[in-house]
mmCIF file of the protein (N, C-alpha, C, O) and its ligand, coordinates in Angstrom:
data_MODEL
# 
_entry.id   MODEL 
# 
loop_
_entity.id 
_entity.type 
_entity.pdbx_number_of_molecules 
1 polymer     1 
2 non-polymer 1 
# 
_entity_poly.entity_id                      1 
_entity_poly.type                           'polypeptide(L)' 
_entity_poly.nstd_linkage                   no 
_entity_poly.nstd_monomer                   no 
_entity_poly.pdbx_seq_one_letter_code       
;(UNK)(UNK)(UNK)(UNK)(UNK)(UNK)(UNK)(UNK)(UNK)(UNK)(UNK)(UNK)(UNK)(UNK)(UNK)(UNK)
(UNK)(UNK)(UNK)(UNK)(UNK)(UNK)(UNK)(UNK)(UNK)(UNK)(UNK)(UNK)(UNK)(UNK)(UNK)(UNK)
(UNK)(UNK)(UNK)(UNK)(UNK)(UNK)(UNK)(UNK)(UNK)(UNK)(UNK)(UNK)(UNK)(UNK)(UNK)(UNK)
(UNK)(UNK)(UNK)(UNK)(UNK)(UNK)
;
_entity_poly.pdbx_seq_one_letter_code_can   XXXXXXXXXXXXXXXXXXXXXXXXXXXXXXXXXXXXXXXXXXXXXXXXXXXXXX 
_entity_poly.pdbx_strand_id                 A 
# 
loop_
_entity_poly_seq.entity_id 
_entity_poly_seq.num 
_entity_poly_seq.mon_id 
_entity_poly_seq.hetero 
1 1  UNK n 
1 2  UNK n 
1 3  UNK n 
1 4  UNK n 
1 5  UNK n 
1 6  UNK n 
1 7  UNK n 
1 8  UNK n 
1 9  UNK n 
1 10 UNK n 
1 11 UNK n 
1 12 UNK n 
1 13 UNK n 
1 14 UNK n 
1 15 UNK n 
1 16 UNK n 
1 17 UNK n 
1 18 UNK n 
1 19 UNK n 
1 20 UNK n 
1 21 UNK n 
1 22 UNK n 
1 23 UNK n 
1 24 UNK n 
1 25 UNK n 
1 26 UNK n 
1 27 UNK n 
1 28 UNK n 
1 29 UNK n 
1 30 UNK n 
1 31 UNK n 
1 32 UNK n 
1 33 UNK n 
1 34 UNK n 
1 35 UNK n 
1 36 UNK n 
1 37 UNK n 
1 38 UNK n 
1 39 UNK n 
1 40 UNK n 
1 41 UNK n 
1 42 UNK n 
1 43 UNK n 
1 44 UNK n 
1 45 UNK n 
1 46 UNK n 
1 47 UNK n 
1 48 UNK n 
1 49 UNK n 
1 50 UNK n 
1 51 UNK n 
1 52 UNK n 
1 53 UNK n 
1 54 UNK n 
# 
loop_
_struct_asym.id 
_struct_asym.entity_id 
A 1 
B 2 
# 
loop_
_chem_comp.id 
_chem_comp.type 
_chem_comp.mon_nstd_flag 
UNK 'L-peptide linking' . 
ZN  non-polymer         . 
# 
_pdbx_entity_nonpoly.entity_id   2 
_pdbx_entity_nonpoly.name        ? 
_pdbx_entity_nonpoly.comp_id     ZN 
# 
_pdbx_nonpoly_scheme.asym_id         B 
_pdbx_nonpoly_scheme.entity_id       2 
_pdbx_nonpoly_scheme.mon_id          ZN 
_pdbx_nonpoly_scheme.ndb_seq_num     1 
_pdbx_nonpoly_scheme.pdb_seq_num     101 
_pdbx_nonpoly_scheme.auth_seq_num    101 
_pdbx_nonpoly_scheme.pdb_mon_id      ZN 
_pdbx_nonpoly_scheme.auth_mon_id     ZN 
_pdbx_nonpoly_scheme.pdb_strand_id   A 
_pdbx_nonpoly_scheme.pdb_ins_code    . 
# 
loop_
_atom_site.group_PDB 
_atom_site.id 
_atom_site.type_symbol 
_atom_site.label_atom_id 
_atom_site.label_alt_id 
_atom_site.label_comp_id 
_atom_site.label_asym_id 
_atom_site.label_entity_id 
_atom_site.label_seq_id 
_atom_site.pdbx_PDB_ins_code 
_atom_site.Cartn_x 
_atom_site.Cartn_y 
_atom_site.Cartn_z 
_atom_site.occupancy 
_atom_site.B_iso_or_equiv 
_atom_site.pdbx_formal_charge 
_atom_site.auth_seq_id 
_atom_site.auth_comp_id 
_atom_site.auth_asym_id 
_atom_site.auth_atom_id 
_atom_site.pdbx_PDB_model_num 
ATOM   1   N  N  . UNK A 1 1  ? 119.150 154.449 231.154 1.00 0.00 ? 1   UNK A N  1 
ATOM   2   C  CA . UNK A 1 1  ? 119.860 154.533 229.869 1.00 0.00 ? 1   UNK A CA 1 
ATOM   3   C  C  . UNK A 1 1  ? 120.041 155.969 229.405 1.00 0.00 ? 1   UNK A C  1 
ATOM   4   O  O  . UNK A 1 1  ? 120.820 156.250 228.494 1.00 0.00 ? 1   UNK A O  1 
ATOM   5   N  N  . UNK A 1 2  ? 119.321 156.858 230.036 1.00 0.00 ? 2   UNK A N  1 
ATOM   6   C  CA . UNK A 1 2  ? 119.370 158.243 229.551 1.00 0.00 ? 2   UNK A CA 1 
ATOM   7   C  C  . UNK A 1 2  ? 120.718 158.874 229.862 1.00 0.00 ? 2   UNK A C  1 
ATOM   8   O  O  . UNK A 1 2  ? 121.257 159.660 229.083 1.00 0.00 ? 2   UNK A O  1 
ATOM   9   N  N  . UNK A 1 3  ? 121.234 158.514 231.001 1.00 0.00 ? 3   UNK A N  1 
ATOM   10  C  CA . UNK A 1 3  ? 122.500 159.161 231.404 1.00 0.00 ? 3   UNK A CA 1 
ATOM   11  C  C  . UNK A 1 3  ? 123.689 158.515 230.727 1.00 0.00 ? 3   UNK A C  1 
ATOM   12  O  O  . UNK A 1 3  ? 123.793 157.291 230.649 1.00 0.00 ? 3   UNK A O  1 
ATOM   13  N  N  . UNK A 1 4  ? 124.551 159.326 230.255 1.00 0.00 ? 4   UNK A N  1 
ATOM   14  C  CA . UNK A 1 4  ? 125.788 158.773 229.670 1.00 0.00 ? 4   UNK A CA 1 
ATOM   15  C  C  . UNK A 1 4  ? 126.820 158.631 230.758 1.00 0.00 ? 4   UNK A C  1 
ATOM   16  O  O  . UNK A 1 4  ? 126.946 159.489 231.632 1.00 0.00 ? 4   UNK A O  1 
ATOM   17  N  N  . UNK A 1 5  ? 127.533 157.579 230.702 1.00 0.00 ? 5   UNK A N  1 
ATOM   18  C  CA . UNK A 1 5  ? 128.553 157.346 231.722 1.00 0.00 ? 5   UNK A CA 1 
ATOM   19  C  C  . UNK A 1 5  ? 129.733 158.303 231.507 1.00 0.00 ? 5   UNK A C  1 
ATOM   20  O  O  . UNK A 1 5  ? 130.210 158.495 230.389 1.00 0.00 ? 5   UNK A O  1 
ATOM   21  N  N  . UNK A 1 6  ? 130.175 158.884 232.599 1.00 0.00 ? 6   UNK A N  1 
ATOM   22  C  CA . UNK A 1 6  ? 131.240 159.863 232.494 1.00 0.00 ? 6   UNK A CA 1 
ATOM   23  C  C  . UNK A 1 6  ? 132.577 159.158 232.168 1.00 0.00 ? 6   UNK A C  1 
ATOM   24  O  O  . UNK A 1 6  ? 132.790 157.984 232.470 1.00 0.00 ? 6   UNK A O  1 
ATOM   25  N  N  . UNK A 1 7  ? 133.419 159.914 231.563 1.00 0.00 ? 7   UNK A N  1 
ATOM   26  C  CA . UNK A 1 7  ? 134.758 159.361 231.226 1.00 0.00 ? 7   UNK A CA 1 
ATOM   27  C  C  . UNK A 1 7  ? 135.735 159.611 232.367 1.00 0.00 ? 7   UNK A C  1 
ATOM   28  O  O  . UNK A 1 7  ? 135.520 160.461 233.231 1.00 0.00 ? 7   UNK A O  1 
ATOM   29  N  N  . UNK A 1 8  ? 136.784 158.860 232.337 1.00 0.00 ? 8   UNK A N  1 
ATOM   30  C  CA . UNK A 1 8  ? 137.796 158.983 233.404 1.00 0.00 ? 8   UNK A CA 1 
ATOM   31  C  C  . UNK A 1 8  ? 138.482 160.338 233.268 1.00 0.00 ? 8   UNK A C  1 
ATOM   32  O  O  . UNK A 1 8  ? 138.391 161.166 234.174 1.00 0.00 ? 8   UNK A O  1 
ATOM   33  N  N  . UNK A 1 9  ? 139.158 160.574 232.167 1.00 0.00 ? 9   UNK A N  1 
ATOM   34  C  CA . UNK A 1 9  ? 139.757 161.902 231.947 1.00 0.00 ? 9   UNK A CA 1 
ATOM   35  C  C  . UNK A 1 9  ? 141.069 162.084 232.683 1.00 0.00 ? 9   UNK A C  1 
ATOM   36  O  O  . UNK A 1 9  ? 141.603 163.193 232.677 1.00 0.00 ? 9   UNK A O  1 
ATOM   37  N  N  . UNK A 1 10 ? 141.601 161.089 233.296 1.00 0.00 ? 10  UNK A N  1 
ATOM   38  C  CA . UNK A 1 10 ? 142.851 161.248 234.022 1.00 0.00 ? 10  UNK A CA 1 
ATOM   39  C  C  . UNK A 1 10 ? 143.999 161.392 233.017 1.00 0.00 ? 10  UNK A C  1 
ATOM   40  O  O  . UNK A 1 10 ? 144.020 160.714 231.990 1.00 0.00 ? 10  UNK A O  1 
ATOM   41  N  N  . UNK A 1 11 ? 144.942 162.269 233.317 1.00 0.00 ? 11  UNK A N  1 
ATOM   42  C  CA . UNK A 1 11 ? 146.112 162.464 232.437 1.00 0.00 ? 11  UNK A CA 1 
ATOM   43  C  C  . UNK A 1 11 ? 146.964 161.221 232.417 1.00 0.00 ? 11  UNK A C  1 
ATOM   44  O  O  . UNK A 1 11 ? 147.209 160.603 233.453 1.00 0.00 ? 11  UNK A O  1 
ATOM   45  N  N  . UNK A 1 12 ? 147.415 160.855 231.229 1.00 0.00 ? 12  UNK A N  1 
ATOM   46  C  CA . UNK A 1 12 ? 148.258 159.679 231.121 1.00 0.00 ? 12  UNK A CA 1 
ATOM   47  C  C  . UNK A 1 12 ? 149.712 160.077 230.881 1.00 0.00 ? 12  UNK A C  1 
ATOM   48  O  O  . UNK A 1 12 ? 150.025 161.256 230.718 1.00 0.00 ? 12  UNK A O  1 
ATOM   49  N  N  . UNK A 1 13 ? 150.566 159.110 230.864 1.00 0.00 ? 13  UNK A N  1 
ATOM   50  C  CA . UNK A 1 13 ? 151.991 159.412 230.646 1.00 0.00 ? 13  UNK A CA 1 
ATOM   51  C  C  . UNK A 1 13 ? 152.252 159.953 229.266 1.00 0.00 ? 13  UNK A C  1 
ATOM   52  O  O  . UNK A 1 13 ? 153.239 160.652 229.035 1.00 0.00 ? 13  UNK A O  1 
ATOM   53  N  N  . UNK A 1 14 ? 151.366 159.630 228.350 1.00 0.00 ? 14  UNK A N  1 
ATOM   54  C  CA . UNK A 1 14 ? 151.548 160.120 226.975 1.00 0.00 ? 14  UNK A CA 1 
ATOM   55  C  C  . UNK A 1 14 ? 151.139 161.569 226.833 1.00 0.00 ? 14  UNK A C  1 
ATOM   56  O  O  . UNK A 1 14 ? 151.377 162.192 225.798 1.00 0.00 ? 14  UNK A O  1 
ATOM   57  N  N  . UNK A 1 15 ? 150.515 162.109 227.884 1.00 0.00 ? 15  UNK A N  1 
ATOM   58  C  CA . UNK A 1 15 ? 150.060 163.485 227.794 1.00 0.00 ? 15  UNK A CA 1 
ATOM   59  C  C  . UNK A 1 15 ? 148.643 163.611 227.309 1.00 0.00 ? 15  UNK A C  1 
ATOM   60  O  O  . UNK A 1 15 ? 148.131 164.720 227.150 1.00 0.00 ? 15  UNK A O  1 
ATOM   61  N  N  . UNK A 1 16 ? 148.010 162.502 227.073 1.00 0.00 ? 16  UNK A N  1 
ATOM   62  C  CA . UNK A 1 16 ? 146.624 162.518 226.642 1.00 0.00 ? 16  UNK A CA 1 
ATOM   63  C  C  . UNK A 1 16 ? 145.727 162.222 227.814 1.00 0.00 ? 16  UNK A C  1 
ATOM   64  O  O  . UNK A 1 16 ? 146.188 161.964 228.926 1.00 0.00 ? 16  UNK A O  1 
ATOM   65  N  N  . UNK A 1 17 ? 144.433 162.263 227.550 1.00 0.00 ? 17  UNK A N  1 
ATOM   66  C  CA . UNK A 1 17 ? 143.477 161.968 228.595 1.00 0.00 ? 17  UNK A CA 1 
ATOM   67  C  C  . UNK A 1 17 ? 143.006 160.523 228.485 1.00 0.00 ? 17  UNK A C  1 
ATOM   68  O  O  . UNK A 1 17 ? 142.869 159.964 227.397 1.00 0.00 ? 17  UNK A O  1 
ATOM   69  N  N  . UNK A 1 18 ? 142.769 159.953 229.633 1.00 0.00 ? 18  UNK A N  1 
ATOM   70  C  CA . UNK A 1 18 ? 142.286 158.585 229.651 1.00 0.00 ? 18  UNK A CA 1 
ATOM   71  C  C  . UNK A 1 18 ? 140.882 158.543 229.045 1.00 0.00 ? 18  UNK A C  1 
ATOM   72  O  O  . UNK A 1 18 ? 140.014 159.338 229.403 1.00 0.00 ? 18  UNK A O  1 
ATOM   73  N  N  . UNK A 1 19 ? 140.683 157.635 228.154 1.00 0.00 ? 19  UNK A N  1 
ATOM   74  C  CA . UNK A 1 19 ? 139.378 157.573 227.481 1.00 0.00 ? 19  UNK A CA 1 
ATOM   75  C  C  . UNK A 1 19 ? 138.474 156.484 228.064 1.00 0.00 ? 19  UNK A C  1 
ATOM   76  O  O  . UNK A 1 19 ? 137.357 156.268 227.593 1.00 0.00 ? 19  UNK A O  1 
ATOM   77  N  N  . UNK A 1 20 ? 138.968 155.817 229.074 1.00 0.00 ? 20  UNK A N  1 
ATOM   78  C  CA . UNK A 1 20 ? 138.153 154.735 229.633 1.00 0.00 ? 20  UNK A CA 1 
ATOM   79  C  C  . UNK A 1 20 ? 136.944 155.305 230.378 1.00 0.00 ? 20  UNK A C  1 
ATOM   80  O  O  . UNK A 1 20 ? 136.967 156.436 230.863 1.00 0.00 ? 20  UNK A O  1 
ATOM   81  N  N  . UNK A 1 21 ? 135.927 154.523 230.450 1.00 0.00 ? 21  UNK A N  1 
ATOM   82  C  CA . UNK A 1 21 ? 134.723 154.935 231.181 1.00 0.00 ? 21  UNK A CA 1 
ATOM   83  C  C  . UNK A 1 21 ? 134.993 154.944 232.681 1.00 0.00 ? 21  UNK A C  1 
ATOM   84  O  O  . UNK A 1 21 ? 135.675 154.064 233.206 1.00 0.00 ? 21  UNK A O  1 
ATOM   85  N  N  . UNK A 1 22 ? 134.454 155.937 233.354 1.00 0.00 ? 22  UNK A N  1 
ATOM   86  C  CA . UNK A 1 22 ? 134.650 156.003 234.791 1.00 0.00 ? 22  UNK A CA 1 
ATOM   87  C  C  . UNK A 1 22 ? 133.810 154.940 235.469 1.00 0.00 ? 22  UNK A C  1 
ATOM   88  O  O  . UNK A 1 22 ? 132.805 154.475 234.932 1.00 0.00 ? 22  UNK A O  1 
ATOM   89  N  N  . UNK A 1 23 ? 134.242 154.571 236.652 1.00 0.00 ? 23  UNK A N  1 
ATOM   90  C  CA . UNK A 1 23 ? 133.485 153.590 237.420 1.00 0.00 ? 23  UNK A CA 1 
ATOM   91  C  C  . UNK A 1 23 ? 132.167 154.217 237.906 1.00 0.00 ? 23  UNK A C  1 
ATOM   92  O  O  . UNK A 1 23 ? 131.983 155.434 237.881 1.00 0.00 ? 23  UNK A O  1 
ATOM   93  N  N  . UNK A 1 24 ? 131.291 153.361 238.335 1.00 0.00 ? 24  UNK A N  1 
ATOM   94  C  CA . UNK A 1 24 ? 129.958 153.833 238.743 1.00 0.00 ? 24  UNK A CA 1 
ATOM   95  C  C  . UNK A 1 24 ? 130.020 154.886 239.826 1.00 0.00 ? 24  UNK A C  1 
ATOM   96  O  O  . UNK A 1 24 ? 129.444 155.964 239.675 1.00 0.00 ? 24  UNK A O  1 
ATOM   97  N  N  . UNK A 1 25 ? 130.696 154.601 240.895 1.00 0.00 ? 25  UNK A N  1 
ATOM   98  C  CA . UNK A 1 25 ? 130.703 155.503 242.057 1.00 0.00 ? 25  UNK A CA 1 
ATOM   99  C  C  . UNK A 1 25 ? 131.966 156.324 242.155 1.00 0.00 ? 25  UNK A C  1 
ATOM   100 O  O  . UNK A 1 25 ? 132.270 156.883 243.209 1.00 0.00 ? 25  UNK A O  1 
ATOM   101 N  N  . UNK A 1 26 ? 132.701 156.401 241.065 1.00 0.00 ? 26  UNK A N  1 
ATOM   102 C  CA . UNK A 1 26 ? 133.945 157.163 241.106 1.00 0.00 ? 26  UNK A CA 1 
ATOM   103 C  C  . UNK A 1 26 ? 134.038 158.044 239.855 1.00 0.00 ? 26  UNK A C  1 
ATOM   104 O  O  . UNK A 1 26 ? 133.338 157.828 238.866 1.00 0.00 ? 26  UNK A O  1 
ATOM   105 N  N  . UNK A 1 27 ? 134.906 159.020 239.932 1.00 0.00 ? 27  UNK A N  1 
ATOM   106 C  CA . UNK A 1 27 ? 135.067 159.893 238.774 1.00 0.00 ? 27  UNK A CA 1 
ATOM   107 C  C  . UNK A 1 27 ? 136.210 159.426 237.908 1.00 0.00 ? 27  UNK A C  1 
ATOM   108 O  O  . UNK A 1 27 ? 136.572 160.080 236.930 1.00 0.00 ? 27  UNK A O  1 
ATOM   109 N  N  . UNK A 1 28 ? 136.786 158.275 238.273 1.00 0.00 ? 28  UNK A N  1 
ATOM   110 C  CA . UNK A 1 28 ? 137.897 157.757 237.513 1.00 0.00 ? 28  UNK A CA 1 
ATOM   111 C  C  . UNK A 1 28 ? 137.600 156.307 237.090 1.00 0.00 ? 28  UNK A C  1 
ATOM   112 O  O  . UNK A 1 28 ? 136.733 155.638 237.652 1.00 0.00 ? 28  UNK A O  1 
ATOM   113 N  N  . UNK A 1 29 ? 138.329 155.868 236.112 1.00 0.00 ? 29  UNK A N  1 
ATOM   114 C  CA . UNK A 1 29 ? 138.124 154.508 235.633 1.00 0.00 ? 29  UNK A CA 1 
ATOM   115 C  C  . UNK A 1 29 ? 138.762 153.509 236.602 1.00 0.00 ? 29  UNK A C  1 
ATOM   116 O  O  . UNK A 1 29 ? 139.389 153.887 237.592 1.00 0.00 ? 29  UNK A O  1 
ATOM   117 N  N  . UNK A 1 30 ? 138.589 152.268 236.296 1.00 0.00 ? 30  UNK A N  1 
ATOM   118 C  CA . UNK A 1 30 ? 139.098 151.239 237.193 1.00 0.00 ? 30  UNK A CA 1 
ATOM   119 C  C  . UNK A 1 30 ? 140.608 151.369 237.354 1.00 0.00 ? 30  UNK A C  1 
ATOM   120 O  O  . UNK A 1 30 ? 141.149 151.096 238.426 1.00 0.00 ? 30  UNK A O  1 
ATOM   121 N  N  . UNK A 1 31 ? 141.264 151.772 236.323 1.00 0.00 ? 31  UNK A N  1 
ATOM   122 C  CA . UNK A 1 31 ? 142.716 151.831 236.343 1.00 0.00 ? 31  UNK A CA 1 
ATOM   123 C  C  . UNK A 1 31 ? 143.214 153.002 237.183 1.00 0.00 ? 31  UNK A C  1 
ATOM   124 O  O  . UNK A 1 31 ? 144.163 152.862 237.955 1.00 0.00 ? 31  UNK A O  1 
ATOM   125 N  N  . UNK A 1 32 ? 142.575 154.147 237.029 1.00 0.00 ? 32  UNK A N  1 
ATOM   126 C  CA . UNK A 1 32 ? 143.057 155.342 237.708 1.00 0.00 ? 32  UNK A CA 1 
ATOM   127 C  C  . UNK A 1 32 ? 142.372 155.575 239.053 1.00 0.00 ? 32  UNK A C  1 
ATOM   128 O  O  . UNK A 1 32 ? 142.840 156.370 239.867 1.00 0.00 ? 32  UNK A O  1 
ATOM   129 N  N  . UNK A 1 33 ? 141.297 154.898 239.272 1.00 0.00 ? 33  UNK A N  1 
ATOM   130 C  CA . UNK A 1 33 ? 140.583 155.139 240.514 1.00 0.00 ? 33  UNK A CA 1 
ATOM   131 C  C  . UNK A 1 33 ? 141.480 154.867 241.719 1.00 0.00 ? 33  UNK A C  1 
ATOM   132 O  O  . UNK A 1 33 ? 141.442 155.596 242.709 1.00 0.00 ? 33  UNK A O  1 
ATOM   133 N  N  . UNK A 1 34 ? 142.290 153.804 241.624 1.00 0.00 ? 34  UNK A N  1 
ATOM   134 C  CA . UNK A 1 34 ? 143.105 153.412 242.746 1.00 0.00 ? 34  UNK A CA 1 
ATOM   135 C  C  . UNK A 1 34 ? 144.130 154.465 243.175 1.00 0.00 ? 34  UNK A C  1 
ATOM   136 O  O  . UNK A 1 34 ? 144.530 154.519 244.338 1.00 0.00 ? 34  UNK A O  1 
ATOM   137 N  N  . UNK A 1 35 ? 144.545 155.295 242.224 1.00 0.00 ? 35  UNK A N  1 
ATOM   138 C  CA . UNK A 1 35 ? 145.590 156.244 242.548 1.00 0.00 ? 35  UNK A CA 1 
ATOM   139 C  C  . UNK A 1 35 ? 145.065 157.455 243.311 1.00 0.00 ? 35  UNK A C  1 
ATOM   140 O  O  . UNK A 1 35 ? 145.818 158.153 243.990 1.00 0.00 ? 35  UNK A O  1 
ATOM   141 N  N  . UNK A 1 36 ? 143.758 157.692 243.188 1.00 0.00 ? 36  UNK A N  1 
ATOM   142 C  CA . UNK A 1 36 ? 143.251 158.957 243.711 1.00 0.00 ? 36  UNK A CA 1 
ATOM   143 C  C  . UNK A 1 36 ? 142.203 158.789 244.794 1.00 0.00 ? 36  UNK A C  1 
ATOM   144 O  O  . UNK A 1 36 ? 141.879 159.748 245.495 1.00 0.00 ? 36  UNK A O  1 
ATOM   145 N  N  . UNK A 1 37 ? 141.684 157.623 244.937 1.00 0.00 ? 37  UNK A N  1 
ATOM   146 C  CA . UNK A 1 37 ? 140.606 157.469 245.907 1.00 0.00 ? 37  UNK A CA 1 
ATOM   147 C  C  . UNK A 1 37 ? 141.123 157.606 247.332 1.00 0.00 ? 37  UNK A C  1 
ATOM   148 O  O  . UNK A 1 37 ? 142.255 157.221 247.628 1.00 0.00 ? 37  UNK A O  1 
ATOM   149 N  N  . UNK A 1 38 ? 140.317 158.141 248.189 1.00 0.00 ? 38  UNK A N  1 
ATOM   150 C  CA . UNK A 1 38 ? 140.730 158.332 249.578 1.00 0.00 ? 38  UNK A CA 1 
ATOM   151 C  C  . UNK A 1 38 ? 141.083 156.988 250.189 1.00 0.00 ? 38  UNK A C  1 
ATOM   152 O  O  . UNK A 1 38 ? 142.055 156.862 250.933 1.00 0.00 ? 38  UNK A O  1 
ATOM   153 N  N  . UNK A 1 39 ? 140.293 156.007 249.868 1.00 0.00 ? 39  UNK A N  1 
ATOM   154 C  CA . UNK A 1 39 ? 140.510 154.700 250.474 1.00 0.00 ? 39  UNK A CA 1 
ATOM   155 C  C  . UNK A 1 39 ? 141.900 154.187 250.132 1.00 0.00 ? 39  UNK A C  1 
ATOM   156 O  O  . UNK A 1 39 ? 142.615 153.709 251.013 1.00 0.00 ? 39  UNK A O  1 
ATOM   157 N  N  . UNK A 1 40 ? 142.277 154.274 248.917 1.00 0.00 ? 40  UNK A N  1 
ATOM   158 C  CA . UNK A 1 40 ? 143.576 153.751 248.503 1.00 0.00 ? 40  UNK A CA 1 
ATOM   159 C  C  . UNK A 1 40 ? 144.715 154.572 249.107 1.00 0.00 ? 40  UNK A C  1 
ATOM   160 O  O  . UNK A 1 40 ? 145.731 154.020 249.531 1.00 0.00 ? 40  UNK A O  1 
ATOM   161 N  N  . UNK A 1 41 ? 144.540 155.874 249.142 1.00 0.00 ? 41  UNK A N  1 
ATOM   162 C  CA . UNK A 1 41 ? 145.599 156.715 249.706 1.00 0.00 ? 41  UNK A CA 1 
ATOM   163 C  C  . UNK A 1 41 ? 145.800 156.399 251.184 1.00 0.00 ? 41  UNK A C  1 
ATOM   164 O  O  . UNK A 1 41 ? 146.934 156.290 251.651 1.00 0.00 ? 41  UNK A O  1 
ATOM   165 N  N  . UNK A 1 42 ? 144.710 156.254 251.910 1.00 0.00 ? 42  UNK A N  1 
ATOM   166 C  CA . UNK A 1 42 ? 144.810 155.950 253.340 1.00 0.00 ? 42  UNK A CA 1 
ATOM   167 C  C  . UNK A 1 42 ? 145.472 154.584 253.518 1.00 0.00 ? 42  UNK A C  1 
ATOM   168 O  O  . UNK A 1 42 ? 146.316 154.404 254.396 1.00 0.00 ? 42  UNK A O  1 
ATOM   169 N  N  . UNK A 1 43 ? 145.094 153.654 252.701 1.00 0.00 ? 43  UNK A N  1 
ATOM   170 C  CA . UNK A 1 43 ? 145.651 152.317 252.838 1.00 0.00 ? 43  UNK A CA 1 
ATOM   171 C  C  . UNK A 1 43 ? 147.142 152.353 252.525 1.00 0.00 ? 43  UNK A C  1 
ATOM   172 O  O  . UNK A 1 43 ? 147.945 151.697 253.188 1.00 0.00 ? 43  UNK A O  1 
ATOM   173 N  N  . UNK A 1 44 ? 147.494 153.119 251.518 1.00 0.00 ? 44  UNK A N  1 
ATOM   174 C  CA . UNK A 1 44 ? 148.901 153.187 251.136 1.00 0.00 ? 44  UNK A CA 1 
ATOM   175 C  C  . UNK A 1 44 ? 149.732 153.780 252.275 1.00 0.00 ? 44  UNK A C  1 
ATOM   176 O  O  . UNK A 1 44 ? 150.841 153.322 252.547 1.00 0.00 ? 44  UNK A O  1 
ATOM   177 N  N  . UNK A 1 45 ? 149.199 154.777 252.921 1.00 0.00 ? 45  UNK A N  1 
ATOM   178 C  CA . UNK A 1 45 ? 149.924 155.402 254.037 1.00 0.00 ? 45  UNK A CA 1 
ATOM   179 C  C  . UNK A 1 45 ? 150.158 154.380 255.142 1.00 0.00 ? 45  UNK A C  1 
ATOM   180 O  O  . UNK A 1 45 ? 151.245 154.301 255.714 1.00 0.00 ? 45  UNK A O  1 
ATOM   181 N  N  . UNK A 1 46 ? 149.146 153.620 255.426 1.00 0.00 ? 46  UNK A N  1 
ATOM   182 C  CA . UNK A 1 46 ? 149.306 152.601 256.464 1.00 0.00 ? 46  UNK A CA 1 
ATOM   183 C  C  . UNK A 1 46 ? 150.360 151.598 256.075 1.00 0.00 ? 46  UNK A C  1 
ATOM   184 O  O  . UNK A 1 46 ? 151.143 151.150 256.913 1.00 0.00 ? 46  UNK A O  1 
ATOM   185 N  N  . UNK A 1 47 ? 150.382 151.251 254.835 1.00 0.00 ? 47  UNK A N  1 
ATOM   186 C  CA . UNK A 1 47 ? 151.396 150.289 254.387 1.00 0.00 ? 47  UNK A CA 1 
ATOM   187 C  C  . UNK A 1 47 ? 152.787 150.867 254.548 1.00 0.00 ? 47  UNK A C  1 
ATOM   188 O  O  . UNK A 1 47 ? 153.711 150.162 254.953 1.00 0.00 ? 47  UNK A O  1 
ATOM   189 N  N  . UNK A 1 48 ? 152.943 152.135 254.236 1.00 0.00 ? 48  UNK A N  1 
ATOM   190 C  CA . UNK A 1 48 ? 154.227 152.776 254.389 1.00 0.00 ? 48  UNK A CA 1 
ATOM   191 C  C  . UNK A 1 48 ? 154.651 152.816 255.862 1.00 0.00 ? 48  UNK A C  1 
ATOM   192 O  O  . UNK A 1 48 ? 155.814 152.596 256.198 1.00 0.00 ? 48  UNK A O  1 
ATOM   193 N  N  . UNK A 1 49 ? 153.694 153.098 256.708 1.00 0.00 ? 49  UNK A N  1 
ATOM   194 C  CA . UNK A 1 49 ? 153.967 153.107 258.141 1.00 0.00 ? 49  UNK A CA 1 
ATOM   195 C  C  . UNK A 1 49 ? 154.497 151.726 258.582 1.00 0.00 ? 49  UNK A C  1 
ATOM   196 O  O  . UNK A 1 49 ? 155.530 151.613 259.242 1.00 0.00 ? 49  UNK A O  1 
ATOM   197 N  N  . UNK A 1 50 ? 153.779 150.734 258.206 1.00 0.00 ? 50  UNK A N  1 
ATOM   198 C  CA . UNK A 1 50 ? 154.148 149.380 258.601 1.00 0.00 ? 50  UNK A CA 1 
ATOM   199 C  C  . UNK A 1 50 ? 155.528 149.018 258.055 1.00 0.00 ? 50  UNK A C  1 
ATOM   200 O  O  . UNK A 1 50 ? 156.304 148.317 258.705 1.00 0.00 ? 50  UNK A O  1 
ATOM   201 N  N  . UNK A 1 51 ? 155.809 149.495 256.883 1.00 0.00 ? 51  UNK A N  1 
ATOM   202 C  CA . UNK A 1 51 ? 157.097 149.165 256.271 1.00 0.00 ? 51  UNK A CA 1 
ATOM   203 C  C  . UNK A 1 51 ? 158.230 149.830 257.025 1.00 0.00 ? 51  UNK A C  1 
ATOM   204 O  O  . UNK A 1 51 ? 159.323 149.271 257.123 1.00 0.00 ? 51  UNK A O  1 
ATOM   205 N  N  . UNK A 1 52 ? 157.988 150.996 257.549 1.00 0.00 ? 52  UNK A N  1 
ATOM   206 C  CA . UNK A 1 52 ? 159.064 151.731 258.236 1.00 0.00 ? 52  UNK A CA 1 
ATOM   207 C  C  . UNK A 1 52 ? 159.380 151.113 259.584 1.00 0.00 ? 52  UNK A C  1 
ATOM   208 O  O  . UNK A 1 52 ? 160.497 151.228 260.087 1.00 0.00 ? 52  UNK A O  1 
ATOM   209 N  N  . UNK A 1 53 ? 158.412 150.476 260.147 1.00 0.00 ? 53  UNK A N  1 
ATOM   210 C  CA . UNK A 1 53 ? 158.631 149.936 261.500 1.00 0.00 ? 53  UNK A CA 1 
ATOM   211 C  C  . UNK A 1 53 ? 159.728 148.884 261.522 1.00 0.00 ? 53  UNK A C  1 
ATOM   212 O  O  . UNK A 1 53 ? 160.418 148.706 262.526 1.00 0.00 ? 53  UNK A O  1 
ATOM   213 N  N  . UNK A 1 54 ? 159.873 148.223 260.453 1.00 0.00 ? 54  UNK A N  1 
ATOM   214 C  CA . UNK A 1 54 ? 160.880 147.136 260.466 1.00 0.00 ? 54  UNK A CA 1 
ATOM   215 C  C  . UNK A 1 54 ? 162.282 147.691 260.307 1.00 0.00 ? 54  UNK A C  1 
ATOM   216 O  O  . UNK A 1 54 ? 163.249 146.929 260.295 1.00 0.00 ? 54  UNK A O  1 
HETATM 217 ZN ZN . ZN  B 2 .  ? 141.462 156.286 233.533 1.00 0.00 2 101 ZN  A ZN 1 
# 
């Protein structure tokens, strides 16, 4: 309980900072985590690859 959960802080379209709490193992909240995590980026690249093949 001593530690305070870090905030997301990702810039939003409004120009403000995201005020949502960050996820446990990430520096971003649930909403913004997907855009920046290595896992999502890698997965997105693979999807683009697959899409181009057709
Ligand atoms: Zn956020």
